FIKOL-942084 format. One line per field, with one value per residue (C-alpha): residue number from 1; residue in three letters; z, x, y. Coordinates in pm, whole numbers, m for minus. Layout:
FIKOL-942084
n: NUM	... $
res: ala	... $
Z: Z	... $
X: X	... $
Y: Y	... $
END
This chain:
FIKOL-942084
n: 1	2	3	4	5	6	7	8	9	10	11	12	13	14	15	16	17	18	19	20	21	22	23	24	25	26	27	28	29	30	31	32	33	34	35	36	37	38	39	40	41	42	43	44	45	46	47	48	49	50	51	52	53	54	55	56	57	58	59	60	61	62	63	64	65	66	67	68	69	70	71	72	73	74	75	76	77	78	79	80	81	82	83	84	85	86	87	88	89	90	91	92	93	94	95	96	97	98	99	100	101	102	103	104	105	106	107	108	109	110	111	112	113	114	115	116	117	118	119	120	121	122	123	124	125	126	127	128	129	130	131	132	133	134	135	136	137	138	139	140	141	142	143	144	145	146	147	148	149	150	151	152	153	154	155	156	157	158	159	160	161	162	163	164	165	166	167	168	169	170	171	172	173	174	175	176	177	178	179	180	181	182	183	184	185	186	187	188	189	190	191	192	193	194	195	196	197	198	199	200	201	202	203	204	205	206	207	208	209	210	211	212	213	214	215	216	217	218	219	220	221	222	223	224	225	226	227	228	229	230	231	232	233	234	235	236	237	238	239	240	241	242	243	244	245	246	247	248	249	250	251	252	253	254	255	256	257	258	259	260	261	262	263	264	265	266	267	268	269	270	271	272	273	274	275	276	277	278	279	280	281	282	283	284	285	286	287	288	289	290	291	292	293	294	295	296	297	298	299	300	301	302	303	304	305	306	307	308	309	310	311	312	313	314	315	316	317	318	319	320	321	322	323	324	325	326	327	328	329	330	331	332	333	334	335	336	337	338	339	340	341 $
res: unk	unk	unk	unk	unk	unk	unk	unk	unk	unk	unk	unk	unk	unk	unk	unk	unk	unk	unk	unk	unk	unk	unk	unk	unk	unk	unk	unk	unk	unk	unk	unk	unk	unk	unk	unk	unk	unk	unk	unk	unk	unk	unk	unk	unk	unk	unk	unk	unk	unk	unk	unk	unk	unk	unk	unk	unk	unk	unk	unk	unk	unk	unk	unk	unk	unk	unk	unk	unk	unk	unk	unk	unk	unk	unk	unk	unk	unk	unk	unk	unk	unk	unk	unk	unk	unk	unk	unk	unk	unk	unk	unk	unk	unk	unk	unk	unk	unk	unk	unk	unk	unk	unk	unk	unk	unk	unk	unk	unk	unk	unk	unk	unk	unk	unk	unk	unk	unk	unk	unk	unk	unk	unk	unk	unk	unk	unk	unk	unk	unk	unk	unk	unk	unk	unk	unk	unk	unk	unk	unk	unk	unk	unk	unk	unk	unk	unk	unk	unk	unk	unk	unk	unk	unk	unk	unk	unk	unk	unk	unk	unk	unk	unk	unk	unk	unk	unk	unk	unk	unk	unk	unk	unk	unk	unk	unk	unk	unk	unk	unk	unk	unk	unk	unk	unk	unk	unk	unk	unk	unk	unk	unk	unk	unk	unk	unk	unk	unk	unk	unk	unk	unk	unk	unk	unk	unk	unk	unk	unk	unk	unk	unk	unk	unk	unk	unk	unk	unk	unk	unk	unk	unk	unk	unk	unk	unk	unk	unk	unk	unk	unk	unk	unk	unk	unk	unk	unk	unk	unk	unk	unk	unk	unk	unk	unk	unk	unk	unk	unk	unk	unk	unk	unk	unk	unk	unk	unk	unk	unk	unk	unk	unk	unk	unk	unk	unk	unk	unk	unk	unk	unk	unk	unk	unk	unk	unk	unk	unk	unk	unk	unk	unk	unk	unk	unk	unk	unk	unk	unk	unk	unk	unk	unk	unk	unk	unk	unk	unk	unk	unk	unk	unk	unk	unk	unk	unk	unk	unk	unk	unk	unk	unk	unk	unk	unk	unk	unk	unk	unk	unk	unk	unk	unk	unk	unk	unk	unk	unk	unk	unk	unk	unk	unk	unk	unk	unk	unk	unk	unk	unk	unk $
Z: 0	m50	204	144	358	97	m22	315	410	126	149	500	319	62	m66	140	353	725	1016	1347	1659	1876	2075	2420	2721	2956	3204	2939	2766	3147	3196	2827	2970	3295	3156	2957	3288	3164	3308	3181	3113	2881	2638	2658	2510	2247	2171	2153	1933	1743	1692	1502	1279	1165	1015	672	583	771	753	350	199	515	685	597	961	1279	1531	1859	2172	2265	2458	2125	1867	2021	2039	1835	1775	1881	1599	1677	1348	1463	1510	1304	1047	1061	981	696	517	494	320	630	735	1125	1345	1697	2007	2137	2393	2718	2817	2905	3287	3437	3279	3559	3641	3463	3610	3437	3169	3010	2839	2647	2758	2609	2428	2657	2466	2161	1885	2040	2080	1716	1599	1803	1651	1340	1303	1469	1158	1236	965	1150	1492	1670	1950	2123	2222	2468	2444	2740	2612	2815	2832	2984	2824	2633	2724	2440	2645	2675	2304	2239	2471	2324	1947	1958	2131	1836	1608	1811	1752	1448	1312	1487	1364	968	1106	1160	853	1039	936	1190	1306	1482	1661	1873	2090	2175	2446	2425	2778	2956	3268	3196	2886	2761	2504	2165	1787	1778	2050	1902	1577	1723	1973	1719	1399	1716	1783	1377	1322	1581	1544	1140	1252	1478	1214	952	1210	1302	902	932	576	560	258	428	788	868	1073	1297	1487	1635	1442	1553	1752	2033	2432	2570	2760	2517	2143	1940	1571	1328	1129	809	1071	1236	866	705	1048	1026	664	699	984	813	517	697	881	700	411	52	82	362	193	450	794	981	1226	1603	1722	2084	2227	1948	1910	1666	1398	1492	1409	1083	912	1031	821	538	530	497	243	19	49	m17	m272	m61	m98	124	195	454	661	978	1293	1518	1841	2059	1763	1588	1870	2074	1916	1859	2199	2321	2067	2178	2541	2563	2478	2222	2079	2018	1750	1458	1620	1718	1370	1191	1435	1340	997	993	1171	902	658	747	836	418	333	483	402	1	110	66	375	452	745	514	513	895	956	680	847 $
X: m28	70	284	101	m131	m372	m378	m380	m654	m868	m834	m1011	m1302	m1310	m1671	m1855	m1625	m1562	m1375	m1407	m1277	m1147	m938	m1160	m902	m842	m1158	m1380	m1325	m1323	m1691	m1758	m1628	m1782	m2126	m2051	m1863	m1540	m1236	m1065	m699	m426	m505	m882	m862	m623	m829	m1102	m970	m834	m1155	m1270	m967	m973	m1335	m1249	m1607	m1661	m1222	m1245	m1572	m1661	m1377	m1072	m945	m896	m820	m595	m514	m161	m142	m312	m94	212	24	72	m246	m248	m34	240	124	149	m210	m127	m28	m329	m512	m335	m395	m741	m626	m711	m526	m414	m442	m361	m566	m308	m472	m460	m830	m1068	m961	m1131	m1091	m995	m1265	m1528	m1706	m1860	m1606	m1342	m1056	m808	m480	m155	39	360	596	350	582	830	536	404	763	752	381	475	731	512	255	53	m41	m319	m454	m711	m775	m1128	m1209	m1538	m1771	m2034	m2426	m2661	m2872	m2576	m2252	m2031	m1843	m1638	m1328	m1397	m1476	m1126	m872	m1007	m1015	m679	m521	m698	m504	m163	m212	m301	m40	237	94	112	474	519	370	17	m314	m520	m887	m971	m1273	m1470	m1733	m2025	m2085	m2506	m2411	m2397	m2634	m2947	m2930	m3260	m3126	m3301	m3146	m3132	m2910	m2736	m2732	m2593	m2323	m2180	m2194	m1985	m1791	m1665	m1613	m1354	m1173	m1145	m1023	m739	m665	m572	m386	m196	m80	m255	m339	m719	m663	m470	m727	m1033	m1320	m1456	m1797	m2073	m2464	m2647	m2941	m3143	m3049	m3050	m3345	m3550	m3582	m3841	m3617	m3697	m3445	m3464	m3430	m3131	m2987	m3069	m2983	m2645	m2591	m2691	m2399	m2144	m2236	m2211	m1827	m1657	m1440	m1456	m1128	m1148	m1169	m1366	m1648	m1624	m1905	m1918	m2199	m2249	m2576	m2732	m2866	m2677	m2954	m3012	m2676	m2658	m2996	m2914	m2620	m2750	m3017	m2731	m2590	m2924	m3053	m2787	m2542	m2234	m1863	m1662	m1769	m1973	m1907	m1862	m1613	m1806	m1714	m1976	m2242	m2016	m1916	m2202	m2416	m2072	m1945	m2280	m2282	m1883	m1906	m1588	m1577	m1368	m1661	m1844	m1593	m1807	m2161	m1937	m1784	m2115	m2214	m1985	m2012	m2372	m2306	m2070	m2239	m2501	m2335	m2123	m2470	m2561	m2213	m2365	m2718	m2840	m2933	m3317	m3489	m3609	m3246	m3189	m3448	m3362	m3025 $
Y: m19	358	584	893	1012	1096	750	566	819	726	378	452	537	298	290	43	m31	114	131	m106	63	m240	44	m44	m2	m257	m50	m66	m387	m504	m405	m554	m930	m851	m818	m1150	m1370	m1365	m1266	m1002	m1186	m1048	m1426	m1387	m973	m1138	m1440	m1173	m968	m1250	m1356	m1046	m1018	m1373	m1350	m1295	m1194	m903	m755	m814	m723	m443	m340	m59	m13	m77	105	m53	m35	m45	m412	m547	m384	m483	m868	m1197	m1458	m1812	m1912	m1682	m1421	m1049	m913	m643	m901	m1055	m759	m651	m941	m878	m551	m357	m101	m92	209	317	525	744	1006	968	992	1268	1477	1723	2070	2323	2570	2405	2212	1881	1998	1812	1793	1514	1465	1296	1485	1489	1251	1177	1287	948	739	800	679	395	325	350	124	m120	m102	170	377	593	688	845	1084	1165	1525	1439	1773	1714	1889	2063	2351	2544	2307	2323	2684	2853	2735	2377	2365	2579	2310	2024	2149	2257	1934	1786	2022	1949	1580	1569	1774	1544	1266	1370	1455	1111	972	864	986	1140	1092	1338	1303	1591	1390	1565	1253	1126	979	1339	1435	1523	1411	1558	1810	1868	1780	2104	2188	1912	2073	2378	2265	2017	2324	2529	2249	2137	2487	2550	2194	2308	2685	2507	2236	2525	2712	2373	2328	2004	1864	1800	1565	1310	1310	1168	1288	1124	1327	1234	1212	1510	1338	1401	1347	986	1053	1281	1068	1190	1257	1044	854	1089	1421	1285	1239	1561	1751	1540	1638	2038	2035	1902	2074	2401	2323	2031	2109	1925	1863	1613	1247	1065	1137	778	836	704	519	656	620	472	139	m119	m48	260	380	152	358	711	631	456	780	1020	838	742	1086	1332	1456	1465	1593	1362	943	877	573	367	404	210	m38	m157	m132	m369	m573	m612	m916	m1057	m994	m1162	m1487	m1525	m1555	m1624	m1997	m2177	m2373	m2014	m1866	m1938	m1804	m1484	m1464	m1499	m1206	m956	m1041	m939	m613	m580	m638	m453	m161	m169	m183	156	319	261	373	5	m64	m179	m354	m612	m717	m705	m911	m1148	m1240 $
END
């Protein structure tokens, strides 16, 4: 594969394919494993992720890239093959989560800023040597009637831009992820409030990227969809699709090759339906695809349940969700296909 940032970014948003977010931190994967009564040991984490990466139908046909956690990037499969090589063998690109997590923003109650810039240049050099060709950094923006503040938006946008510039300096495509989180309190904001905040955040992020001299052709945007709060769900699929596209057209330059949505706060099928509606009904200057974690893995994790004899069932569940989202990335998903499977 070409090592040009523009070519890597374009490959990551290949039509009909999307990105598997398998970068759960140790704490997050433990919670997922606790839900199926499986101990979160290094071996179990490896076995679970190897099961995903060896699902040939999903990986070859519908997955363009995989975001990894530091541990996974360094791990080998049960047969001794580096997991990065397992991913590459399917035609997908390996990537790495590099942020240090969202920490409280001093003086701003309820708001956070993502840390991890110290030493990032040196880590990126190492990660490139280990086979990573893209990276991910998540800024977390709280939303309510009074949040976010301009200071919180600015702090996170500036960190995202510095991270993106460091990535490109080291031959790595940055996924820029400013997430307006749906998990906050009280979670009763309207879809129009989400639209207002999303536009403000994205305008600030792109201003910072421009000032940091980040090449927009060599990056991927990973935003939230414009959706109402988790305790106020009334918006239809078409309304979510229309307002999300409206927001993006108002804020995202056409030179960005692709937008890979996160699924935060949505069920598996909701995330798929919203993505398909956007692609089916709008003329867009960028590829719109998915960068899902839980929405690709939840059914697979439950089917597997940590048992060797369930690997095939887990792979079938993963392949199904990957196929459904691959169809959505082309605007071709419908409920009939979901039920048929």
